[in-house]
C-alpha positions as a LaTeX table, in Angstrom:
\begin{tabular}{lrrr}
\hline
Residue & $x$ (\AA) & $y$ (\AA) & $z$ (\AA) \\
\hline
Met1 & 0.02 & $-0.13$ & 0.04 \\
Asn2 & 1.15 & 3.25 & $-0.96$ \\
Lys3 & 1.43 & 6.12 & 1.68 \\
Tyr4 & 1.37 & 9.67 & 0.49 \\
Arg5 & 3.71 & 12.05 & 1.61 \\
Thr6 & 3.96 & 15.96 & 1.54 \\
Phe7 & 7.26 & 17.83 & 0.59 \\
Ser8 & 7.29 & 21.61 & 1.17 \\
Leu9 & 8.76 & 23.94 & $-1.15$ \\
Asn10 & 10.02 & 27.58 & $-0.63$ \\
Leu11 & 8.51 & 29.61 & $-3.49$ \\
Ser12 & 8.50 & 33.60 & $-3.64$ \\
Asp13 & 5.44 & 35.37 & $-3.88$ \\
Asp14 & 5.67 & 35.65 & $-7.74$ \\
Ala15 & 6.46 & 32.08 & $-8.13$ \\
Val16 & 3.23 & 31.37 & $-6.00$ \\
Lys17 & 1.28 & 33.82 & $-7.95$ \\
Lys18 & 2.44 & 32.47 & $-11.32$ \\
Leu19 & 1.86 & 28.83 & $-10.45$ \\
Tyr20 & $-1.57$ & 29.43 & $-9.32$ \\
Asn21 & $-2.67$ & 31.55 & $-12.42$ \\
Leu22 & $-1.20$ & 28.91 & $-14.34$ \\
Ala23 & $-3.50$ & 26.31 & $-12.17$ \\
Val24 & $-6.64$ & 28.41 & $-12.51$ \\
Val25 & $-6.18$ & 28.81 & $-16.09$ \\
Asn26 & $-6.10$ & 25.00 & $-16.65$ \\
Gly27 & $-8.54$ & 24.11 & $-13.99$ \\
Ile28 & $-6.41$ & 22.41 & $-11.51$ \\
Thr29 & $-4.72$ & 22.90 & $-8.49$ \\
Pro30 & $-0.94$ & 24.00 & $-7.96$ \\
Ala31 & $-0.45$ & 20.45 & $-6.33$ \\
Asn32 & $-1.83$ & 18.77 & $-9.97$ \\
Ile33 & 0.90 & 20.47 & $-11.65$ \\
Leu34 & 3.73 & 19.34 & $-9.31$ \\
Glu35 & 2.46 & 16.09 & $-8.99$ \\
Gly36 & 2.13 & 15.67 & $-12.48$ \\
Phe37 & 5.66 & 16.84 & $-13.29$ \\
Ile38 & 7.10 & 14.59 & $-10.68$ \\
Ile39 & 5.60 & 11.53 & $-12.00$ \\
Asp40 & 6.81 & 12.32 & $-15.65$ \\
Leu41 & 9.97 & 12.91 & $-14.22$ \\
Leu42 & 10.19 & 9.62 & $-12.37$ \\
Asn43 & 8.66 & 7.80 & $-15.59$ \\
Asp44 & 11.18 & 5.14 & $-17.06$ \\
Asp45 & 10.57 & 6.66 & $-20.55$ \\
Pro46 & 13.64 & 8.81 & $-21.48$ \\
Glu47 & 11.55 & 10.46 & $-24.11$ \\
Glu48 & 9.09 & 11.99 & $-21.24$ \\
Pro49 & 9.26 & 15.61 & $-21.56$ \\
Ala50 & 9.85 & 16.28 & $-17.96$ \\
Lys51 & 12.81 & 13.97 & $-17.92$ \\
Lys52 & 14.05 & 15.64 & $-20.96$ \\
Tyr53 & 13.64 & 19.08 & $-19.40$ \\
Phe54 & 15.46 & 17.77 & $-16.10$ \\
Asn55 & 18.49 & 16.34 & $-18.41$ \\
Tyr56 & 18.40 & 19.83 & $-20.40$ \\
Cys57 & 19.01 & 21.67 & $-17.31$ \\
Ala58 & 21.75 & 19.27 & $-16.38$ \\
Tyr59 & 20.89 & 19.07 & $-12.71$ \\
Gly60 & 23.87 & 17.44 & $-10.67$ \\
Ser61 & 25.80 & 17.16 & $-14.04$ \\
Gly62 & 29.71 & 18.20 & $-13.12$ \\
Leu63 & 29.24 & 17.15 & $-9.42$ \\
Glu64 & 31.36 & 14.69 & $-7.76$ \\
Lys65 & 28.91 & 12.10 & $-6.80$ \\
Glu66 & 28.89 & 10.25 & $-3.61$ \\
Phe67 & 28.59 & 6.76 & $-3.27$ \\
Pro68 & 24.98 & 6.46 & $-2.49$ \\
Ala69 & 24.22 & 8.70 & $-5.65$ \\
Trp70 & 26.63 & 6.53 & $-7.69$ \\
Leu71 & 24.82 & 3.59 & $-6.48$ \\
Ile72 & 21.39 & 4.80 & $-7.40$ \\
Glu73 & 22.36 & 6.00 & $-10.75$ \\
Tyr74 & 23.82 & 2.48 & $-11.53$ \\
Gly75 & 20.78 & 0.55 & $-9.83$ \\
Leu76 & 22.93 & $-0.83$ & $-7.09$ \\
Ile77 & 21.54 & 1.12 & $-4.25$ \\
Glu78 & 19.43 & $-1.99$ & $-2.87$ \\
Thr79 & 22.18 & $-4.14$ & $-3.15$ \\
Ala80 & 24.42 & $-2.00$ & $-1.12$ \\
Val81 & 22.25 & $-1.36$ & 1.54 \\
Asp82 & 21.22 & $-4.88$ & 2.03 \\
Ala83 & 24.77 & $-5.66$ & 2.28 \\
Leu84 & 25.55 & $-2.76$ & 4.71 \\
Gln85 & 22.50 & $-4.12$ & 7.00 \\
Ile86 & 23.77 & $-7.56$ & 6.99 \\
Val87 & 27.22 & $-6.60$ & 7.78 \\
Asp88 & 25.82 & $-4.22$ & 10.50 \\
Asn89 & 23.55 & $-7.06$ & 11.90 \\
Ser90 & 25.97 & $-9.59$ & 12.00 \\
Thr91 & 28.51 & $-7.52$ & 13.78 \\
Asp92 & 26.05 & $-6.62$ & 16.34 \\
Asp93 & 25.12 & $-10.46$ & 16.71 \\
Ile94 & 28.94 & $-11.36$ & 16.88 \\
Glu95 & 29.24 & $-8.53$ & 19.77 \\
Phe96 & 26.23 & $-10.08$ & 21.67 \\
Leu97 & 27.69 & $-13.46$ & 21.34 \\
Asn98 & 31.28 & $-12.37$ & 22.59 \\
Met99 & 29.42 & $-10.68$ & 25.44 \\
His100 & 27.05 & $-13.67$ & 26.04 \\
Pro101 & 29.08 & $-16.59$ & 25.20 \\
Glu102 & 26.54 & $-19.01$ & 27.03 \\
Met103 & 23.93 & $-18.08$ & 24.32 \\
Met104 & 26.36 & $-19.41$ & 21.81 \\
Asp105 & 25.80 & $-22.69$ & 19.86 \\
Leu106 & 28.68 & $-24.30$ & 18.27 \\
Gly107 & 29.46 & $-22.68$ & 14.90 \\
Asp108 & 27.42 & $-19.47$ & 15.49 \\
Leu109 & 30.28 & $-17.24$ & 15.80 \\
Glu110 & 31.97 & $-18.61$ & 12.70 \\
Thr111 & 28.91 & $-18.64$ & 10.58 \\
Leu112 & 28.53 & $-15.05$ & 11.46 \\
Glu113 & 31.89 & $-14.12$ & 10.80 \\
Lys114 & 31.82 & $-15.61$ & 7.10 \\
Leu115 & 28.60 & $-13.52$ & 6.72 \\
Arg116 & 30.16 & $-10.49$ & 7.80 \\
Lys117 & 33.20 & $-11.24$ & 5.73 \\
Gly118 & 31.22 & $-11.84$ & 2.56 \\
Tyr119 & 28.68 & $-9.13$ & 2.80 \\
Thr120 & 31.61 & $-6.78$ & 3.47 \\
Leu121 & 32.92 & $-7.94$ & 0.19 \\
Val122 & 30.00 & $-7.31$ & $-1.71$ \\
Leu123 & 29.91 & $-3.81$ & $-0.21$ \\
Ser124 & 33.97 & $-3.39$ & $-1.08$ \\
Asp125 & 33.34 & $-4.63$ & $-4.55$ \\
Lys126 & 30.50 & $-2.00$ & $-5.15$ \\
Tyr127 & 33.02 & 0.56 & $-3.65$ \\
Asp128 & 35.58 & $-0.60$ & $-6.12$ \\
Glu129 & 33.50 & $-0.08$ & $-8.99$ \\
Tyr130 & 32.69 & 3.63 & $-7.82$ \\
Thr131 & 36.04 & 4.59 & $-7.55$ \\
Glu132 & 37.03 & 3.04 & $-10.82$ \\
Asn133 & 34.46 & 5.10 & $-12.28$ \\
Gly134 & 35.66 & 8.26 & $-10.83$ \\
Gly135 & 34.40 & 8.13 & $-7.21$ \\
Lys136 & 36.59 & 10.14 & $-4.77$ \\
Gln137 & 35.32 & 9.33 & $-1.48$ \\
Asn138 & 37.29 & 7.07 & 0.87 \\
Phe139 & 35.68 & 3.90 & 1.81 \\
Ser140 & 35.08 & 5.19 & 5.40 \\
Asp141 & 33.03 & 8.19 & 4.20 \\
Ala142 & 31.39 & 6.25 & 1.49 \\
Val143 & 29.95 & 4.11 & 4.16 \\
Ile144 & 28.88 & 6.60 & 6.29 \\
Ser145 & 27.30 & 8.51 & 3.35 \\
Leu146 & 25.58 & 5.30 & 2.63 \\
Arg147 & 24.22 & 5.03 & 6.55 \\
Gln148 & 22.97 & 8.75 & 6.03 \\
Tyr149 & 21.21 & 7.96 & 2.84 \\
Tyr150 & 19.44 & 5.13 & 4.15 \\
Ala151 & 18.67 & 6.63 & 7.71 \\
Lys152 & 17.04 & 9.62 & 5.85 \\
Leu153 & 15.19 & 7.51 & 3.49 \\
Gln154 & 13.70 & 5.69 & 6.67 \\
Glu155 & 13.03 & 8.76 & 8.06 \\
Ile156 & 10.91 & 9.84 & 5.08 \\
Leu157 & 9.04 & 6.69 & 4.71 \\
Ala158 & 8.18 & 6.57 & 8.24 \\
Glu159 & 4.90 & 5.13 & 9.37 \\
Gln160 & 2.98 & 8.61 & 9.91 \\
Pro161 & 4.80 & 11.40 & 8.37 \\
Glu162 & 2.92 & 14.66 & 8.02 \\
Thr163 & 5.54 & 16.58 & 6.15 \\
Ala164 & 8.73 & 15.24 & 4.74 \\
Ser165 & 11.53 & 17.52 & 4.04 \\
Tyr166 & 14.62 & 17.04 & 2.08 \\
Glu167 & 17.40 & 19.45 & 2.66 \\
Gly168 & 20.48 & 17.62 & 0.67 \\
Lys169 & 22.58 & 15.23 & 2.76 \\
\hline
\end{tabular}
């Protein structure tokens, strides 16, 4: 089930007036205009006028991409986030078992270590691809920015958000 969210915009009085007038002339609301543009922009069709306009404006071109932006662009974000979560969870489990050895079954620690090592390798491989394609963040900063990306996404997708705001990082 899709949940709807509200993003707030900061527009000048002049921009609000022009947007409102455009909406009235077309018999729709300002929200309809913005929602339509965003839906068209997110459409997979590269010929979509909104996407063409976005690309024409060259938003983000020439910027040094952080690791999460590169992962998103190449369709690798879910793989990297999943790997990071498995690494984090297995690390937490290892720490817990080391603090409570009486809770450990034979082989638990070894299995968790292999799991952590394997998914650290997955994350490292994605990072290597990123740097081979010109990425500049060091591995530690790349992992931090991936964690920040995921935390912000979870915040936006939270159960009952009234307003979602995004101000960059």
